[in-house]
C-alpha positions, 0 to 999 in steps of 0.5 A, spaced: 365 466 493 357 467 491 356 464 484 351 469 483 356 475 484 361 471 479 356 472 474 356 480 475 363 480 476 364 478 468 359 483 466 361 490 462 357 496 464 356 502 461 358 507 465 358 514 462 361 520 465 357 526 468 361 531 466 356 536 464 351 536 469 345 540 469 347 542 477 354 545 477 356 544 484 363 541 485 363 534 487 368 531 492 372 525 492 375 520 497 380 514 496 380 508 501 384 502 502 379 496 503 380 493 510 379 486 513 374 489 517 369 490 511 370 483 508 364 479 509 363 471 509 364 471 501 370 474 501 368 481 498 366 488 501 360 487 505 354 491 502 353 495 509 360 498 508 358 501 502 352 505 505 357 507 511 362 510 506 356 513 502 354 517 509 361 518 511 363 522 504 357 526 505 359 528 511 366 529 509 363 533 503 359 537 507 364 539 512 369 541 507 365 546 504 362 549 511 355 546 510 355 543 517 356 550 520 352 554 515 346 548 517 347 549 524 347 557 524 340 556 519 337 551 525 337 545 520 339 538 520 339 533 515 336 526 516 337 520 511 330 518 508 333 512 504 339 509 501 339 506 494 346 502 492 347 498 485 352 493 486 356 492 479 362 488 481 366 485 487 371 489 491 376 486 495 381 487 501 387 491 500 384 494 493 383 502 493 376 505 492 375 512 490 369 515 492 366 521 488 360 524 491 355 530 488 349 533 489 344 531 483 338 534 485 334 539 490 327 540 491 324 544 497 326 540 503 330 534 500 336 533 496 339 527 492 346 525 493 350 521 488 356 516 490 360 513 485 365 507 487 371 506 482 376 501 483 383 505 482 387 498 480 383 498 474 378 504 474 372 500 474 366 502 477 364 497 482 358 500 485 353 507 485 349 509 490 344 515 491 342 518 498 335 521 499 336 527 504 331 531 508 332 538 511 329 538 518 328 544 522 332 543 529 326 546 533 320 542 530 323 536 527 319 537 521 321 538 514 323 545 512 325 548 506 333 548 504 335 555 506 339 558 500 345 559 504 346 552 505 345 550 498 350 556 496 355 553 501 356 547 496 357 552 490 364 553 494 370 550 492 372 544 498 378 544 502 381 539 498 378 533 495 374 537 490 372 533 484 369 534 477 370 527 474 363 524 476 360 517 473 353 515 472 
């Protein structure tokens, strides 16, 4: 175990619920059991796994509201500009994590999606992430304003796993 990680594990973090978001779009949740394949040499979840899960849950959320279909019809695609992950606690093989995601902000051609990783066994937030997405025109590959019909898809209830319980 990395000695620096042990110090981080012992700290308590203020994790304030975000139930009154200015953006009223529903979120999406997904529970995963941590598999041996994502454990690193230090015996905990490798940081690359969190980034993969952030992308996976974003895709699941988009598909659950039909956002992929609407985006395709509108001639746009989403690409990642950047990922930010804040690691708060370690997570280990066999534990269950609940991932919650929601769109935090949108600008003309960009959006910011938040993801929170909560260990189900003790309800502790183990990591938080933000992904900055850019809307591109499929034909030109250039940034394009997010079509209203694409954003409206996220206002709809999801096909399962909808959540309004979010954490900062």
